[in-house]
C-alpha positions as CSV (number, residue, x, y, z in Angstrom):
1,M,85.0,256.9,141.0
2,L,81.9,256.9,139.5
3,V,80.8,253.0,139.4
4,K,77.2,252.1,137.3
5,T,75.8,249.1,136.1
6,V,77.1,248.4,132.6
7,T,74.8,249.6,129.9
8,L,72.9,246.5,128.4
9,D,74.0,245.8,125.2
10,L,73.4,241.7,124.1
11,S,75.1,242.0,120.5
12,E,78.5,240.9,121.4
13,G,77.4,238.4,123.5
14,L,75.3,236.9,121.2
15,E,77.4,236.9,118.0
16,G,80.2,235.3,120.2
17,I,77.5,232.5,120.8
18,H,76.8,231.9,117.1
19,R,80.5,231.9,116.4
20,N,81.3,228.9,119.3
21,L,78.4,227.0,118.0
22,G,79.9,227.0,114.2
23,N,77.6,229.7,112.7
24,P,74.6,227.4,112.4
25,D,71.6,228.6,110.2
26,Y,68.1,229.0,112.1
27,H,66.3,230.2,109.1
28,G,63.1,228.5,108.9
29,S,62.7,226.9,112.6
30,R,60.3,228.0,115.0
31,F,61.1,228.0,118.7
32,L,58.8,227.9,121.5
33,V,59.9,229.1,124.4
34,T,58.0,228.9,127.8
35,G,59.4,231.5,130.3
36,G,60.9,233.6,127.4
37,A,60.9,236.6,129.7
38,G,63.1,235.3,132.2
39,F,66.9,236.1,132.5
40,L,67.8,232.8,130.1
41,G,64.5,232.7,128.1
42,T,65.3,236.3,127.1
43,W,68.9,235.5,126.0
44,L,67.7,232.5,124.2
45,C,65.0,234.2,122.6
46,S,67.2,237.4,121.2
47,F,69.7,235.0,119.8
48,L,67.2,232.7,117.7
49,V,65.7,235.8,116.7
50,N,68.7,237.7,115.8
51,Q,69.8,234.4,113.8
52,G,66.6,234.3,111.7
53,A,64.7,231.7,113.6
54,D,61.0,232.7,114.1
55,V,60.1,232.6,118.0
56,L,56.8,232.3,120.3
57,C,58.0,233.8,123.6
58,L,55.2,232.0,126.1
59,D,55.1,233.9,129.8
60,N,52.7,234.9,132.3
61,L,55.1,237.5,133.6
62,S,55.0,236.1,137.2
63,S,58.8,236.9,138.0
64,G,60.1,237.6,133.9
65,L,60.1,241.4,132.8
66,R,58.3,242.1,129.6
67,E,60.9,245.3,129.2
68,N,63.8,242.5,128.6
69,F,62.5,241.9,125.3
70,S,60.9,245.1,124.2
71,R,63.2,245.6,121.3
72,L,62.3,242.4,120.2
73,E,58.4,242.9,119.5
74,K,59.0,244.9,116.5
75,N,60.7,242.0,114.6
76,P,58.1,240.1,112.6
77,R,59.9,237.1,113.8
78,F,59.2,237.1,117.6
79,S,55.7,236.5,119.0
80,F,54.5,237.3,123.1
81,I,52.2,235.1,124.5
82,L,50.8,236.1,127.7
83,H,50.0,232.5,129.0
84,D,50.6,230.1,132.2
85,I,52.1,227.1,131.1
86,S,50.3,225.1,133.8
87,E,47.4,225.9,131.7
88,P,47.1,223.8,128.5
89,I,47.2,225.9,125.1
90,H,47.5,224.7,121.4
91,F,49.4,226.5,118.3
92,R,48.1,226.1,114.8
93,Q,51.6,226.8,113.5
94,N,54.3,224.1,113.5
95,I,56.7,224.1,116.0
96,D,60.2,222.6,115.7
97,Y,61.8,223.0,119.0
98,V,60.4,223.9,122.5
99,F,62.7,224.8,125.2
100,H,60.4,224.8,128.3
101,L,62.3,227.2,130.8
102,A,59.3,228.2,133.1
103,S,59.5,228.5,136.6
104,R,59.9,230.7,139.3
105,A,63.5,229.9,140.7
106,S,64.8,232.3,143.2
107,P,65.3,230.4,146.6
108,L,63.9,233.4,148.1
109,E,60.4,232.5,146.7
110,F,60.2,229.3,147.7
111,D,57.8,229.6,150.9
112,K,55.6,232.4,148.9
113,F,54.8,230.2,145.7
114,P,55.6,226.8,146.4
115,L,52.2,225.5,144.5
116,E,53.0,227.9,141.6
117,I,56.3,226.4,141.4
118,I,55.4,222.8,141.5
119,R,52.5,223.1,138.6
120,A,55.2,225.2,136.6
121,N,57.6,222.1,137.0
122,T,54.9,219.0,136.5
123,L,51.2,220.4,135.0
124,G,53.5,222.9,133.0
125,T,55.6,220.3,131.6
126,M,53.1,218.0,130.6
127,H,51.5,220.8,128.6
128,A,54.6,221.2,127.2
129,L,55.7,218.0,126.2
130,D,52.1,217.6,125.0
131,I,52.9,220.5,122.5
132,A,56.5,218.9,121.6
133,T,54.5,215.5,120.8
134,E,51.6,217.2,118.9
135,H,54.2,219.0,116.8
136,G,56.8,216.3,116.2
137,A,59.1,219.2,117.8
138,R,62.6,218.4,120.0
139,L,62.0,219.5,123.8
140,L,64.8,220.9,126.3
141,F,63.7,220.6,129.6
142,T,65.4,223.0,132.0
143,S,65.9,221.1,135.3
144,T,68.3,222.3,138.1
145,S,71.5,221.3,140.0
146,E,69.1,221.3,143.2
147,V,67.8,217.9,141.7
148,Y,71.2,216.8,144.0
149,G,70.0,218.2,146.9
150,N,72.7,217.9,149.6
151,A,75.0,216.0,147.4
152,G,77.4,213.6,148.8
153,I,79.7,213.6,145.6
154,F,81.8,216.1,144.3
155,P,82.2,217.1,141.5
156,T,78.6,215.9,141.5
157,P,78.0,213.4,138.1
158,E,74.8,212.9,136.2
159,T,74.6,209.7,137.9
160,Y,74.3,210.6,141.6
161,L,70.6,210.1,142.6
162,G,70.1,213.2,144.9
163,N,70.1,213.9,148.7
164,V,66.7,216.0,148.7
165,H,64.5,216.9,151.6
166,T,60.9,216.3,150.5
167,L,59.4,218.4,153.2
168,G,61.9,220.8,153.5
169,I,61.1,224.6,152.2
170,R,63.0,223.9,149.1
171,G,61.3,220.7,148.4
172,C,58.6,222.5,145.8
173,Y,61.2,223.0,143.5
174,D,63.8,220.1,144.1
175,E,60.8,217.7,143.7
176,S,58.8,219.6,140.9
177,K,62.2,219.5,138.8
178,R,63.0,215.7,139.8
179,M,59.2,215.2,138.6
180,G,59.8,217.1,135.7
181,E,62.7,215.2,134.6
182,A,60.7,211.8,135.3
183,L,57.8,213.1,133.0
184,C,60.2,214.0,130.3
185,L,61.4,210.3,130.2
186,A,57.9,209.0,130.8
187,Y,56.9,210.9,127.5
188,L,59.9,209.5,125.3
189,R,59.1,205.9,126.8
190,E,55.3,205.8,125.9
191,K,55.0,208.6,123.3
192,G,58.5,208.8,121.6
193,T,58.7,212.5,122.0
194,D,62.5,213.6,121.7
195,V,63.3,215.0,125.0
196,R,66.3,215.9,126.6
197,I,67.2,217.4,130.1
198,A,69.8,220.1,131.1
199,R,70.6,220.5,135.1
200,I,71.9,223.9,135.1
201,F,74.0,225.2,137.7
202,N,74.5,228.9,138.8
203,T,74.4,231.2,136.0
204,Y,74.8,235.4,135.8
205,G,75.2,237.6,133.5
206,P,73.3,240.9,132.4
207,L,69.7,240.8,132.6
208,M,69.8,239.0,135.7
209,R,67.3,240.7,138.3
210,A,68.9,242.1,141.6
211,D,65.7,243.3,143.0
212,G,63.7,242.1,145.9
213,V,63.1,238.5,146.0
214,Y,64.5,237.8,142.4
215,G,67.9,239.0,143.2
216,R,70.4,236.1,142.7
217,V,73.7,236.3,144.5
218,I,75.9,237.8,142.2
219,P,73.8,240.7,140.9
220,R,72.3,241.5,144.4
221,F,76.1,241.4,145.8
222,I,76.9,243.7,142.6
223,S,74.1,246.2,143.6
224,Q,74.8,246.4,147.1
225,A,78.6,247.1,146.6
226,L,77.5,249.8,143.7
227,N,75.4,251.4,146.1
228,G,77.9,251.5,149.3
229,E,75.2,249.2,151.1
230,P,76.0,246.3,153.3
231,M,76.8,243.0,151.4
232,T,74.2,240.4,152.6
233,I,75.8,237.0,153.0
234,F,74.1,234.0,153.9
235,G,75.9,231.6,156.9
236,D,79.5,232.7,157.3
237,G,79.9,232.5,153.5
238,S,82.0,229.1,153.5
239,Q,79.3,227.5,151.0
240,T,80.5,227.1,147.6
241,R,78.9,227.5,144.3
242,S,80.0,227.0,140.8
243,F,78.9,230.2,138.4
244,C,78.4,230.1,134.7
245,Y,78.1,232.7,132.6
246,V,75.2,233.6,130.5
247,T,76.8,233.3,127.1
248,D,78.4,229.6,128.2
249,Q,75.3,228.6,129.3
250,V,73.1,229.6,126.3
251,E,75.6,227.9,124.2
252,G,75.7,224.8,126.3
253,L,71.7,224.5,126.2
254,L,71.8,225.0,122.3
255,R,74.3,222.4,121.8
256,L,72.3,220.0,124.0
257,L,69.0,221.0,122.0
258,Y,70.7,219.8,118.8
259,S,72.8,217.0,119.6
260,D,71.1,213.8,118.4
261,S,73.1,211.8,120.6
262,A,71.4,213.6,123.3
263,K,68.0,212.1,123.3
264,G,66.8,211.0,126.5
265,E,69.8,212.3,128.3
266,A,69.9,214.4,131.5
267,V,73.5,216.8,131.3
268,N,75.1,219.2,133.6
269,I,75.5,222.4,132.1
270,G,77.4,224.7,134.4
271,N,81.1,225.8,135.5
272,D,83.6,223.4,137.3
273,K,85.4,226.2,139.1
274,E,84.1,225.9,142.6
275,L,84.0,229.2,144.7
276,A,82.9,230.2,148.1
277,I,80.2,232.9,148.6
278,L,82.8,235.0,150.7
279,S,85.3,235.0,148.3
280,L,82.9,235.8,145.5
281,A,81.8,238.8,147.7
282,E,85.5,239.9,148.3
283,L,85.7,239.6,144.5
284,I,83.0,241.9,143.8
285,R,83.7,244.5,146.4
286,S,87.1,244.7,144.7
287,A,86.0,245.0,141.8
288,T,83.7,247.7,142.2
289,G,85.8,249.5,144.5
290,S,83.6,249.8,147.0
291,S,83.9,250.0,150.8
292,S,80.6,248.2,151.6
293,E,80.9,245.9,154.6
294,F,79.8,242.0,154.9
295,N,76.5,241.5,156.3
296,F,75.9,237.9,157.6
297,E,72.7,236.2,158.2
298,P,71.4,233.1,159.1
299,L,71.5,230.5,156.5
300,P,68.3,229.6,154.9
301,E,66.7,226.0,155.6
302,D,68.1,223.3,153.5
303,D,70.5,225.5,151.8
304,P,73.3,223.1,150.0
305,V,76.7,223.1,151.4
306,R,78.5,222.8,147.9
307,R,77.6,222.9,144.3
308,W,80.5,221.9,142.0
309,P,79.4,220.0,138.5
310,D,81.0,217.0,137.0
311,I,81.0,218.5,133.6
312,S,82.9,215.6,131.6
313,K,79.4,214.4,130.5
314,A,78.7,217.8,128.3
315,M,82.4,217.8,127.4
316,R,82.2,214.4,126.0
317,L,78.6,214.6,124.3
318,L,78.2,218.4,123.6
319,Q,82.3,219.1,123.1
320,W,81.1,221.9,125.6
321,R,82.7,223.7,128.2
322,P,82.8,227.0,129.5
323,K,85.1,229.7,128.6
324,V,84.6,233.1,130.4
325,N,86.2,232.9,134.0
326,I,84.4,234.6,137.0
327,E,86.2,237.8,136.6
328,T,85.7,238.6,133.4
329,G,82.1,237.7,133.5
330,I,81.8,240.2,136.8
331,A,83.6,242.7,134.7
332,S,81.1,242.3,132.1
333,M,78.2,243.6,134.5
334,I,80.1,246.7,135.7
335,Q,81.2,249.4,134.2
336,K,83.6,252.3,135.8
337,G,83.7,255.8,134.0
């Protein structure tokens, strides 16, 4: 049986997000999306432009891809700005909302670009906050489940303060995201900036890169399985993650941005179903009809043993919970013919 990656068509997913949100009207609003050429950034830009918003997509293309949004560049409501948010930038046009997503996020990049990652999440966050403050805009900072480190409470609530190794290989990402959160609250307290923080857990879906150091576990497993290559599992595969499909994630982020009750809040946005990595590999191998073997490699330094969010706050505050199960999400990334 011939198995190939699914043809990219985001329209159905984008319309589903709009329906789930109650068909809001975005016309007349201008959004700045830093890191807009990345996986989540591209989905957000595509959704907002499709729904009538004006979008400024800012990215230095260090890990994002211009081809992700090439179809948007002919739309007069979309503008691409090649810029590193770690450097100051000012806008003459009014900005209503800021999504600050810019940062390398692959664990395989942490030892190669630690200073760039720290700058994006500290200086970059300050510059994004300065823009929001100047324009009276509402800002959403995409933080991460990594702020919890090797957590000791499961499912992990937002009140858990973290167990992070500051000197470890992941420290550049974990600690700079924690600093980004602190900056958001400092701007709220001192300048009155309207901020909210999304602690994102593992997210997957179409547009997520499978190549090289950018490859996250689901697209990497799919690519390896489709090509009949050994599927690389770090450790013994007993470590767990909770995988949120991208349409659920984007809906959660938009609900968080628009919630008046979420000002100054940090909210877990992720799937509340925990899955072992070995089970994930078996699921993908079966879904692709692959005969790939499993190749076990040493577990990376400081790799968390478990990731499992408590999403009760998101359910209460945002009336949100994920809808797409892992089997359906993986099937959407694979096409058999």
